[in-house]
N, C-alpha and C positions, 0 to 999 in steps of 0.2 A: 869437134863441133857438130852439133846435131843439125838436121834439116831445119828445125824451128829456129835455132840460133843463126843459121845463115840468112834466114829471112828478116831477122831483127835489124831495124835501122840502127846504124852505128856499129854494127858487128863486123862490117867489112865493106866490100864493093858491091853496091847495088846499082842497077840502072837508074838513071836520072829520073825517069818517068815514075819509078816506084817511090822515090824520095818526094816528088811532087804530089803523088797520091796521098802519102802520109800527111804532108803538110796541109793539104786541102781538107782531109778529114778532121784534123785538129782544128783548123780554122772554123769549119762548119760547127763542130761541137762547142767551140769556145763562145758561140752566140747564145748558149743556153746556160752558162755557168755563173754569171754575175751574182754575187751574194749568196751562193749556194755551197753546200758541202758536197764535194766530188770524190768519188772513188775511181781511180784510173787503173783498171785491171789489165795486167800485162803491159805495164808502163814502158817496158824496154829500158832505154837509157834516160828516160825522163823528159824528153823534148816536148812531148804533148803536155805533160804535167806543168811544165813552165809556161806554156801558152795558156793553160786553163787558169793558172794563178795570175798571170799578166792580164787576163780578161776579167778578173775581179772575183774569182772564186774565193769564198771566205776561208776555205780549207780544202786541200787536195791530199787525199790518201792515195799514194802511188805504190802499187803492188806489182811484183813480178816473182815468178817461181825460180828464176835464174839468179844465183848468187852473184855472178859476174855482172849481169844487167843491173841488179840492185846497187852494187858498188858503184857502177858508172852513173846511175841515176842519183844516187846520194851525192856524188861529187858534182854533177851538173846542176843539181837543185839546192845545193848547200847555202846559196845566198838568199833563198826565199824562205822566210819564216812561216809561210802558210803551207808548205809542202812537207809532208811526212812520208818518207820512203821506208818500205819494209818488205821483206822476203815473205811471200805468202802465195798459196795456190788458190786459184779461183773457186775451188770447191769448198774452201774453208777460209773465208776472209776473217781477219781478226777485227770485226766491227760488230757493234750492237745491232739488234734487230731494229729496222726502220730508222737507221741513223744517217742515211745518205739521201741527198736530194737528187743527184745525177750520178749514175754509174755509167762509165764509158769504157768500152772494150773493143778495140779495133783489131781485125784480122787474127782473132784468137779462137773462137768457137770451133773452127774447122780443125783445130789441133787437139781438142779435148775429147777424150773417149766417152766420158760421162756428160754429154751436153745437157741432158735433162737435170742432172745434179747441179751443173753450173747455173742453169736458169733458175732453179729453186733457191740457190744461194743469192742470186741477183734479187729475186723477189723477197728474200728474207731481210736483206739489208736496206733495200729501198723504202723510203717513206711511201705511204699510200698514194700520194699524188706525185711521186718521183718519176723520173724519166730514165730509161735505159737506152743509150745511144751505142749502137754496135755496127760493125760491118764484117762482111766475109766475102771472099773472092767468088766471082761467078764465072771464072774462066780457068782453064788449065794452065798451070805454070810449070 
Protein backbone atom coordinates (compact mmCIF):
# COMPACT_ATOMS: atom_id res chain seq x y z
CA UNK A 1 0.00 0.00 0.00
CA UNK A 2 1.43 3.39 -1.01
CA UNK A 3 1.39 6.54 1.12
CA UNK A 4 -1.40 7.88 -1.10
CA UNK A 5 -3.47 4.76 -0.54
CA UNK A 6 -3.01 5.01 3.24
CA UNK A 7 -4.51 8.52 3.12
CA UNK A 8 -7.55 7.33 1.16
CA UNK A 9 -10.76 7.36 3.14
CA UNK A 10 -12.04 3.82 3.44
CA UNK A 11 -8.58 2.32 2.94
CA UNK A 12 -7.85 1.71 6.58
CA UNK A 13 -7.87 3.33 9.95
CA UNK A 14 -7.80 7.12 9.83
CA UNK A 15 -8.14 9.51 12.75
CA UNK A 16 -11.75 10.61 13.25
CA UNK A 17 -10.82 14.24 12.60
CA UNK A 18 -9.59 13.29 9.10
CA UNK A 19 -12.92 11.58 8.39
CA UNK A 20 -14.80 14.66 9.60
CA UNK A 21 -12.64 16.90 7.39
CA UNK A 22 -13.50 14.79 4.34
CA UNK A 23 -17.22 14.91 5.11
CA UNK A 24 -17.09 18.68 5.65
CA UNK A 25 -15.43 19.18 2.24
CA UNK A 26 -18.03 17.03 0.51
CA UNK A 27 -20.89 18.86 2.23
CA UNK A 28 -19.37 22.21 1.25
CA UNK A 29 -19.00 21.21 -2.41
CA UNK A 30 -22.47 19.65 -2.50
CA UNK A 31 -23.98 23.14 -2.21
CA UNK A 32 -22.79 23.89 -5.76
CA UNK A 33 -23.80 20.76 -7.70
CA UNK A 34 -27.59 20.77 -8.05
CA UNK A 35 -28.55 20.25 -11.68
CA UNK A 36 -24.92 20.11 -12.84
CA UNK A 37 -22.56 17.64 -14.44
CA UNK A 38 -19.83 16.90 -11.91
CA UNK A 39 -16.41 15.28 -12.27
CA UNK A 40 -15.15 13.89 -8.97
CA UNK A 41 -11.43 13.47 -9.62
CA UNK A 42 -9.68 11.17 -7.15
CA UNK A 43 -13.06 9.96 -5.92
CA UNK A 44 -11.58 7.28 -3.68
CA UNK A 45 -14.29 4.86 -2.58
CA UNK A 46 -17.07 7.11 -3.91
CA UNK A 47 -18.49 8.51 -0.69
CA UNK A 48 -18.24 12.09 -1.94
CA UNK A 49 -19.74 11.10 -5.30
CA UNK A 50 -22.77 9.76 -3.44
CA UNK A 51 -23.17 13.04 -1.56
CA UNK A 52 -22.98 14.99 -4.83
CA UNK A 53 -25.63 12.77 -6.45
CA UNK A 54 -27.86 13.06 -3.38
CA UNK A 55 -27.44 16.85 -3.52
CA UNK A 56 -28.99 16.85 -6.99
CA UNK A 57 -26.13 16.58 -9.46
CA UNK A 58 -27.54 15.56 -12.84
CA UNK A 59 -24.54 13.29 -13.43
CA UNK A 60 -21.39 12.48 -11.50
CA UNK A 61 -18.32 11.19 -13.29
CA UNK A 62 -16.25 9.57 -10.54
CA UNK A 63 -12.60 8.95 -11.40
CA UNK A 64 -9.67 7.47 -9.53
CA UNK A 65 -6.38 6.05 -10.76
CA UNK A 66 -6.44 3.22 -8.21
CA UNK A 67 -8.16 0.08 -9.48
CA UNK A 68 -8.89 -0.91 -5.88
CA UNK A 69 -10.57 2.44 -5.15
CA UNK A 70 -12.57 2.27 -8.39
CA UNK A 71 -13.85 -1.20 -7.50
CA UNK A 72 -14.93 0.02 -4.07
CA UNK A 73 -16.52 3.17 -5.54
CA UNK A 74 -18.41 1.14 -8.14
CA UNK A 75 -19.78 -1.06 -5.38
CA UNK A 76 -20.66 1.87 -3.10
CA UNK A 77 -22.31 3.83 -5.92
CA UNK A 78 -24.03 0.93 -7.70
CA UNK A 79 -27.52 2.00 -6.58
CA UNK A 80 -27.21 5.51 -8.07
CA UNK A 81 -28.02 5.70 -11.79
CA UNK A 82 -26.42 9.18 -11.98
CA UNK A 83 -22.92 8.10 -10.90
CA UNK A 84 -20.49 6.69 -13.45
CA UNK A 85 -17.29 5.29 -11.96
CA UNK A 86 -14.21 4.79 -14.08
CA UNK A 87 -10.48 4.31 -13.61
CA UNK A 88 -8.62 7.34 -14.95
CA UNK A 89 -5.68 9.58 -14.19
CA UNK A 90 -6.33 13.27 -13.53
CA UNK A 91 -3.91 14.15 -16.31
CA UNK A 92 -6.05 12.37 -18.93
CA UNK A 93 -9.73 12.40 -18.03
CA UNK A 94 -11.97 10.51 -20.47
CA UNK A 95 -14.24 13.54 -20.93
CA UNK A 96 -15.01 15.84 -23.83
CA UNK A 97 -13.72 19.39 -23.80
CA UNK A 98 -15.93 21.80 -21.84
CA UNK A 99 -18.28 19.01 -20.77
CA UNK A 100 -18.30 19.48 -16.98
CA UNK A 101 -19.97 22.16 -14.86
CA UNK A 102 -18.13 21.40 -11.61
CA UNK A 103 -14.85 19.56 -11.15
CA UNK A 104 -14.13 18.55 -7.57
CA UNK A 105 -10.75 17.25 -6.41
CA UNK A 106 -9.92 17.10 -2.74
CA UNK A 107 -6.51 16.36 -1.24
CA UNK A 108 -5.11 15.35 -4.62
CA UNK A 109 -2.95 17.98 -6.27
CA UNK A 110 -0.17 17.64 -3.67
CA UNK A 111 0.33 14.04 -4.90
CA UNK A 112 0.60 14.95 -8.59
CA UNK A 113 4.08 15.56 -9.99
CA UNK A 114 2.72 17.38 -13.05
CA UNK A 115 0.41 19.78 -11.24
CA UNK A 116 0.40 22.19 -14.20
CA UNK A 117 -0.69 19.32 -16.46
CA UNK A 118 -3.49 18.50 -14.03
CA UNK A 119 -4.68 22.12 -13.97
CA UNK A 120 -4.58 22.20 -17.79
CA UNK A 121 -6.77 19.09 -17.85
CA UNK A 122 -9.18 20.71 -15.39
CA UNK A 123 -9.38 23.76 -17.66
CA UNK A 124 -9.91 21.53 -20.72
CA UNK A 125 -12.93 19.66 -19.36
CA UNK A 126 -14.62 22.55 -17.49
CA UNK A 127 -17.20 24.65 -19.24
CA UNK A 128 -16.24 28.31 -19.55
CA UNK A 129 -18.48 29.22 -16.62
CA UNK A 130 -17.61 26.06 -14.68
CA UNK A 131 -16.24 25.78 -11.16
CA UNK A 132 -13.16 24.00 -9.87
CA UNK A 133 -13.46 23.10 -6.19
CA UNK A 134 -10.30 21.69 -4.67
CA UNK A 135 -8.43 21.42 -1.41
CA UNK A 136 -4.91 20.65 -0.39
CA UNK A 137 -3.40 20.37 3.07
CA UNK A 138 -1.52 23.31 4.53
CA UNK A 139 0.00 21.39 7.39
CA UNK A 140 2.62 18.70 7.82
CA UNK A 141 1.16 15.22 8.20
